[in-house]
C-alpha positions, 0 to 999 in steps of 0.5 A: 894746195889742190896739185899734189907732186907725187916725186916722192912716189916716182923716186920710190919706184925708180929706187933713186935718192933725192941727193941722186936727183938734184945732182943729176939735174943741176938743183940743189937738195934744198930746193928739191926738198922745198918742191917735194914738200909742195912749199913752192908756188910753181915750178919751171917747165925746164926743171919739171922737163929736166925731172921727166928726162932723168926719171924717165916718166911723163908729167902727169906721172908727177902732178895730181890734181886734188880738189881742196875741200875748203873751195867746194864748201864755199859753193 
């Protein structure tokens, strides 16, 4: 996937554990883990807003675009 979620990086910068963030934003640890691992197809803006609010960051601090090599090889 071309969109990378750098939630691990932001959690490390804030010296926070996934469990603490999940509890603070009302999400299960399992769902947060799936989100961190890039195993989800999308994220609700409300969830992204809650994460940004709690981690005091911007969406751009969490999301990164990296083009898929396969996508470029076919063009």
